[in-house]
C-alpha positions as CSV (number, residue, x, y, z in Angstrom):
1,Y,-72.3,43.5,13.7
2,T,-71.2,47.1,14.5
3,F,-68.7,48.0,17.0
4,S,-69.4,50.5,19.7
5,P,-66.9,53.5,20.0
6,D,-65.2,52.2,22.7
7,L,-64.7,48.6,21.0
8,K,-63.4,50.7,17.9
9,A,-60.9,52.6,20.4
10,F,-59.7,49.3,22.0
11,E,-59.4,47.7,18.4
12,R,-57.4,50.9,17.2
13,R,-55.1,50.8,20.2
14,L,-54.4,47.0,19.9
15,T,-53.6,47.0,16.3
16,E,-51.5,50.1,16.7
17,Y,-49.4,48.3,19.6
18,I,-49.0,45.2,17.8
19,A,-48.0,47.0,14.6
20,C,-45.3,48.9,16.8
21,L,-44.1,45.6,18.1
22,Q,-43.3,44.4,14.6
23,P,-40.0,46.2,13.7
24,A,-38.4,45.3,17.1
25,T,-39.6,41.6,16.7
26,G,-38.1,41.4,13.1
27,R,-34.7,42.7,14.4
28,W,-34.7,40.3,17.3
29,R,-35.4,37.4,14.7
30,M,-32.7,38.5,12.4
31,I,-30.1,38.5,15.4
32,L,-31.5,35.2,16.5
33,I,-31.0,33.8,13.0
34,V,-27.5,35.1,12.6
35,V,-26.2,34.0,16.0
36,S,-28.0,30.4,15.4
37,V,-26.4,30.2,11.9
38,C,-22.9,31.3,13.5
39,T,-23.3,28.8,16.3
40,A,-24.1,25.9,13.8
41,T,-21.2,26.9,11.4
42,G,-19.1,27.1,14.5
43,A,-20.3,23.8,15.9
44,W,-19.7,21.9,12.5
45,N,-16.1,23.2,12.3
46,W,-15.5,22.3,15.9
47,L,-16.9,18.9,15.4
48,I,-14.9,18.0,12.2
49,D,-11.8,19.1,13.5
50,P,-9.6,16.2,14.2
51,E,-7.6,17.8,17.1
52,T,-11.2,18.0,19.0
53,Q,-11.0,14.2,19.8
54,K,-7.4,14.2,21.0
55,V,-7.4,17.3,23.3
56,S,-9.4,18.2,26.4
57,F,-13.0,19.9,26.2
58,L,-11.8,23.2,27.3
59,T,-8.7,22.9,25.1
60,S,-10.8,22.3,22.1
61,L,-13.1,25.3,23.0
62,W,-10.0,27.4,23.3
63,N,-8.9,26.2,19.9
64,H,-12.3,27.3,18.4
65,P,-13.1,30.6,19.6
66,F,-15.7,31.5,17.0
67,F,-17.7,28.7,18.2
68,T,-17.2,29.4,21.8
69,I,-18.3,33.1,21.4
70,S,-21.2,32.4,19.2
71,C,-22.4,29.7,21.7
72,I,-22.0,31.9,24.7
73,T,-23.8,34.7,22.7
74,L,-26.6,32.4,21.9
75,I,-26.9,31.1,25.4
76,G,-26.9,34.9,26.6
77,L,-29.6,35.9,24.3
78,F,-31.9,33.0,25.6
79,F,-31.2,34.2,29.2
80,A,-31.9,37.8,28.3
81,G,-35.4,36.6,27.0
82,I,-34.9,36.6,23.1
83,H,-37.3,33.9,22.9
84,K,-39.9,35.9,24.1
85,R,-39.2,39.1,22.3
86,V,-39.3,37.2,18.8
87,V,-42.9,35.9,19.5
88,A,-44.0,39.3,21.4
89,P,-47.0,40.2,19.1
90,S,-48.3,36.4,19.2
91,I,-48.2,36.4,23.0
92,I,-50.0,39.7,23.3
93,A,-52.6,38.5,20.7
94,A,-53.1,35.0,22.5
95,R,-53.5,36.9,26.0
96,C,-56.1,39.3,24.4
97,R,-58.1,36.2,22.8
98,T,-58.1,34.7,26.3
99,V,-59.7,37.7,27.8
100,L,-62.0,38.5,24.8
101,A,-63.4,34.9,25.0
102,E,-65.4,35.8,27.9
103,Y,-67.1,38.5,25.8
104,N,-67.7,36.2,23.0
105,M,-65.2,37.9,21.0
106,S,-61.7,37.2,19.5
107,C,-58.9,38.9,17.7
108,D,-56.6,37.8,14.8
109,D,-52.9,38.3,15.0
110,T,-52.9,41.8,13.9
111,G,-55.2,42.9,16.5
112,K,-58.5,43.2,14.5
113,L,-61.5,42.3,16.6
114,I,-63.7,39.4,15.7
115,L,-67.3,39.3,16.9
116,K,-68.5,35.6,17.5
117,P,-72.1,34.8,17.0
118,R,-74.2,35.0,20.2
119,P,-75.2,31.5,21.5
120,H,-78.9,30.8,21.1
121,V,-80.7,30.4,24.6
122,Q,-83.8,28.3,24.8
């Protein structure tokens, strides 16, 4: 199959846009990983501390500021939409696939167009 100039321009713009999102997506993934590891490490230290069972919940959080701060940061990141920023290119590609399906086309995760065979009408 050959693409028309309009389809080539659309494909070029789509691949360019998805490629442009990749660096930011990588940074958001690294931030999410670091904060998640910090939260998990802080939670482990919080749970194995024998004082945690003896004091109130708020006091135990006050005694473990690393866990408290990392947990609040993680919750804040999710409220800020980090879960969407981490998968932004996949969301764009999935939405394009939905629209392109009506034209008997699709696209891969990088934005390259895929022409599907025409259905045979009898």
